[in-house]
N, C-alpha and C positions, 0 to 999 in steps of 0.2 A: 504493500500500500504506500510506503514511503516513496518508492520509485514513481508511482503514478502521481502522487501529490507533487513531487518535484517537477516532473515533466509537464503536468498541467499548468502549474504556476509559471514554469519557464516559457511555455508557448504563449500564454496570455500576456506575459510581460514583454516578450520579444515582438509580439504582434501589436501591442499598444491597446488593442481592443479585439476581442474574438468571441464568436459564438461557439457553442458546443461542437457543431459539425466541423467547423474550421479547425478547432483544436484536435479533434479526432483524426481528420484527414491528414493534418501535419504529422501527428504521431505515427499513423499508419505508413506514411511516406518514409519515415525514418526507420521503419521496420520494428517499432517498439512492441508490436503485437507478438513478435517472435522473441526478442531478447529481454523484454520486460513483462511479457504476458499481459499487455494492456488490452482491454476489451472495451467496446463501445459503452456497455453498461457501466463499467467502472469509471469511465471518463465523465459521464453525466452525473454519476453519484458523487464523484470527487468535486466537480464544479458546484453542486448544491451544498456539499459539506463545507467547502472553503468559503462559500458565500455566507453560510450560517455562522461561520467562525469570524467573519469580518475580514478575511484575507483576500477575498474578491468582492466586487460590487457589481450589481446588475446595472447596465446603462441602456439608453434608448436602443430599441431593436434596429438592427442593420437592415437596409433595403437590399434584400438578397433574392430578388425575383418574387414569385407569387407567395412564398412562405416567409412569414415574419419569424425571426429567430431572436431569442434573448441573447444579448452580448454581455461580455464581462470585461472589467478592467481590474488590474491588481491594485491593492491598497498598500499603504506603508507597512501595515502588519503582514501583508502578503510578501512584500519584498524581504522583510526580516525573516519570515519563515522560509522563503526560497533560499536565502543565503545560509540559514542554519542547516537545511537539508543538503544543500550543495557541499558545504564543508564536511558534513557527516559522510556523504557519499564518496568524496575524494579521499578521505582518510580511512575509509572502511577497508578492513582487512579480513572480514568474515566471509561467510559463504552466500551473502545476498548479492548474487551476480547482477540482478536487475538494477539494484541501487547503484552499484559501481558503474554500470553502463549508462545510466541516466546522468550520473555525475560527469562522466567523460564527455557525454553529448553536450552538456552545458558549461563545461569548464572554461571555455573561452570568454565567458561573461565575467570572469574574475581577472584581477591582475596576475601577471606571470609569476611574480615572486610568491604570491599567496598560494597559487596552485602547486608550485614546487614544494613549498613548505608542507602543504597537506599531503602530497604524495610521499614526502620524506617521513611523515608520521606513519603512513600506511606501511612504508618499507621497514621501519623500525619494528613494528608489530609483527610483520611477516618474518623478519629475521629472528625474532624471539621464538615464534612458532617453529621455525626451521631447526633451531638449536634443540628445542624440546623433542621434536620428531626424531632428530638424529640420535639423541640420547636414548629414546625408546627403542629405536631400531638396533642399537648396540647391546641391548640387554641380552643376557644369556638365555637361550630358548628354554633352558631348564627352569628358569625363574618366571617364565611366562605363565600367568595365571588365567589366561583366556583361551578359548578354543584356537587351535593352531591356524585355522583358515582366516580368523579375524585379523591376524598379523598383516595380511595383504591389504587391509583397509588402512593401516598405518603407513604402509608403503605408498598407497595412493595419496594419502594426505601429504606425505613428504614430497612427492613429485609435484602435486598441485601447488603447494607452497613455493617450491623451487621455481616453478613456471611463473607464479605471481611475482616473485622477487625479480626475476629476469625481465619481465614485462615492465614492472614499475621502474626499475633502474633505467631501462631504455627510454621510457617516456620522460623521466626526469632529465636525462641527457638531451633528448630532443628539445625540451623546453628551454634548457640552459643554452642550447645552440641557436635559439631564436626561432625555432619552428612554430608554426601556427600563429594566427593573428589573435592576440589577447586583448582584454578590455583596455589595458593601458597603452596598447599599440595604436588602436584605432577605435573611435566611438561607434563604428559600425560592425564591430566584431560579432560573430554569430552568438545569438543568445541575449543580445542587448536590445532594449526597446528602440523603436524607430526614433530618429531625431525629430523633435517637435518643431514645426515651422511656426514662428510667431505670426499671430493674426493681426491684420490691420496694416 
């Protein structure tokens, strides 16, 4: 659910104003139905819940052909929640793959140094997990108090953590080398709201 909340808030913010169908279409185009298990019903449920919480607000319906659609804008509380979830997602070292994917999708809406810092937090936790997994794998089989076949799960965990460490280090390196357009590089970085054109 955290991934869906983050993605919905992110799409509404970057759109400036969006109705539910537009939010859903954007997320489906990103493939979020596959890597975050985002469904149409969960999108509308999340829009209603975020509105009830004061993180989104309903605005005048958009003129979208013959169907009137309720549109949403993000509030200050919504931006705060978006940043909280985004920080959580980028530093996340657990098994919530959807949350990490959502965070990476929207990471360019933060300054480069902050994203590097969050990925370094993730890396530190993963390295701690790796040390624990290595210690477990070195235990004498005679001391193993679980069924022998369960040991293979610890091997899977060790390999998964190792892959996570390698991936995270690579992304940190790319960010340090200046790859990707981040929020402090260009105000039009992916995930940021459209520039407001002064009226009058």
